[in-house]
N, C-alpha and C positions, 0 to 999 in steps of 0.2 A: 375528777369526775368518775363516777362508776356506772354500771349498768342500772343500779337502783336509782341514780339521780340523773335522768336525762333532761330534766327541765330545771329552769332557775328564774330568778327575778332580781333585779337591782332593789334593794331596800330604798325607802323613801329618803333616808338620811344620806344616801350616797348621790352625789351629783356629778354628771359628766359634762365637760366642756369640750367641744371639738374645735381645734385649731387645724388648719390645712395639714400640718406636719406632725401633730401630736394630739392625743386625746388625753385629758387630765380628768382623773377621778379623785373627788374630795369626799372623804367620809366625815360628816359633820357630827357624828357621834364620838369618834375617837380623835379627829383632827388628822388622820392619816391621808396622805396625798401620794398618788402614783400615776405615772405616765405610760401611756400605751402608744407605741410607735405605729405608723400607718397600717402595717399588715395586721397587727393585733387590733388596732382600733376598727378595722373593717369587720373583724370577727365580732367584736362587741356590737356594733350597729346591727349586723345581721341577727345576732341573738336577741337584741332588743325588739326587733320586729316580730321574731317567731316565739320567743320565750324557750327556745330549744338549745341545750348545750351540745347537741350532736352537730351543729354547724361549726363548732370551734374545736381546735386541737385539744386534746386531753390535758397536756400540762398546762396550758393557759387557763383552761376552765378550772383545773384543780388550784391553781395559784389564786385566781380570783375568789373562789369559794373560801379558801384558807384565810385570806386577808380581809373577808367580809364585804367584798365589793359586790358579790353575789350571793344568794342563799338558795338552796335547792327548794323546789316545789313539786307538788304531786301531779300538776298538769301544767301545760304550756301557759305562761302568764307574761305576755309581752310588757314591755315597760317603756317609759318616754325615751324619745330620741335625745341625744346629746344636745345641749344648748350650743347653737352655732356661735362661733367667735370670728372676728375679722382677721384677715392675713395681717400679722404684725409688721410694722415698719422695721427697717433695718436699724438695729441698735448696737452701740458700742459701750453701754453702761453709763452713758452720760446724763441720763434723765431719771435721776433718783429722787425719792421723796425726802424732804427735809425734816418732816415731823420727827421730833425726839432728838435732832442733832443741833438745831438752831434754838437758842433760848428766847422765849417770848418775854418781851418786857411787860411788867405790870404786878399788881399786888397778889399775894397768896390768897386763895379762896377757900374758906372753910367748907362751903358747900361742894366745891369741886373735890376737896379732900375727902369728904364723906363718900362722894360718888366713886372716887378711885379705891377707896378702902373696901367698898362693896365689891368693886371688880376684883381686887386682889384676893378677897376672902373667897369668892366664888371659884375663881381659878386655882386657889392654893389649898383649899380644904376638900379633901375627899380624893378619890383615885384620879391620878393625873390623866389617864386615858379617857376619862369622862369629862374633863374640864371644859372642852369646847362645847359640849352638849349642854353642860350646866349653864354655861355663859349665854348660850342661844336661848334657852328657856326663860332665863332671867330677863333678857331683853324683850322677848315676846310678852312676858308678864308686864313689864314696865310699859311697853308700847300700847297695850290693850286698856290701860288705865288713863290714857290721855284725853283731853277734852277739845283741844284745838291745835292747828299746826303752828310750829314756831315760826316766826318771821325770819327772813335771812340774818337779820341783825341779832335776833335772840339766839339763833342757832350757832352763828359764829362766835358771839361772845362766850357761849358755853364750851365750844372746842378750844377756844384760846385760854379759857380760865383753867380747863384740864391741863393743857400743855404748860401753863406757867406753874401750876401746882406740882405737876408730875416731876418737875425738874429737881425737886428737893429730896424726896425719899429715895434711899438707895434700893429701889425695887423696879424690876423690868416694867417699862411702859412704852411698848411699841404701839403700832397702829391698832391692833386688836384691843389692847386694854384702853387706849386713848378713845376710840370711837365708842366702846361700850360704856365708858365712864361719862362721856358726853351725853349719851342717850339716857343714861340713868339721871344725870343732873337735870336735864330738860324734863324727864318724866316726872321728877319730884315737884316740878311746877305745872304738871299736867299738860306739857307742851310735847308735840310729836315731831319727830323727823324720821327719815328713812335711814335705817342701818343697812349697810351694804358690805358684803364680802365677795370678793371677785378675784379673777386670775388674768394674767397677761402672759404673753409668750416672748421668746427670744431675748432673754432666757425665760423659762417658766418661773413666774413669781406671783406671790399672793399679796393682797392688800385688803385692809378694811377701812371704811370710811363712812361718813354720814353726809346726807344731802337732804335739802328741803323736800316737802311732800310734792312740789311741782318739778322736781328733778334737778335743781341747781346745787352744785358742789358747795360744801361748807368748808372754808378754810383750807382748800386743797389746790394743788397746782393742775393746770390744764392736763398734764400727763396722766391724771387719774382716769380720764376718758379712754385710755387705752386698755383698761380692765373691763372685762366682761362679768357683770354680776352674776354670781352663781346662786347667792342666797340673799334675799332682801327681807327685812322686817319693818312694817310700818307703812308699806306702800299700798295703795289701792290695788294695783296690779303687781303682785310680788311673787317671788320664788320661795315659799315657806316650806318648812318641813312637815 
């Protein structure tokens, strides 16, 4: 921060999720994630209310501007308060997601392969630091062209088809690629679901998944409810960029 930049604002593509012990910032343009401990988190929340960097220590303000979490403005421009997240339950690492580790029985799906190929091309072609933003824009475009909500059975079959098919190619297919491909597969049938990207704490971890438009998890373990959605696409009430 300098005397010439006393004001700032968080860009729309930066989302803040507040846990009692840590504030997590997710930049959906670059995919960069950073954590602020309680003292720094309190400065962020005060600056969000006022739009003024003068409430924040200069080294912290400078760091947040350099990393793109904040951008200078000409006048005070308050931004949204962080999304509140519940206090995490004690965890010893025993409740992990099995997607991508357990092979799903069933036939290879050509349509799922096409959806996966689309996902890989979006994330793999172009500047790596913009891959997350490209994928989000593609999911938004796919969701906007749908005609009706997918039923739980339709949505589940799409996710499982992607999981079965993703087992074969030697290409990374974690929850991000899997959920996007399932959304693309359903979108090709003009069926809508809600694509979600969220965060949990203790330890801080990210996850992407799909759910039906009425909020039911699709082929996900109950532990997914521990994640607070930071970004949702396809929902009537959603956190969009």
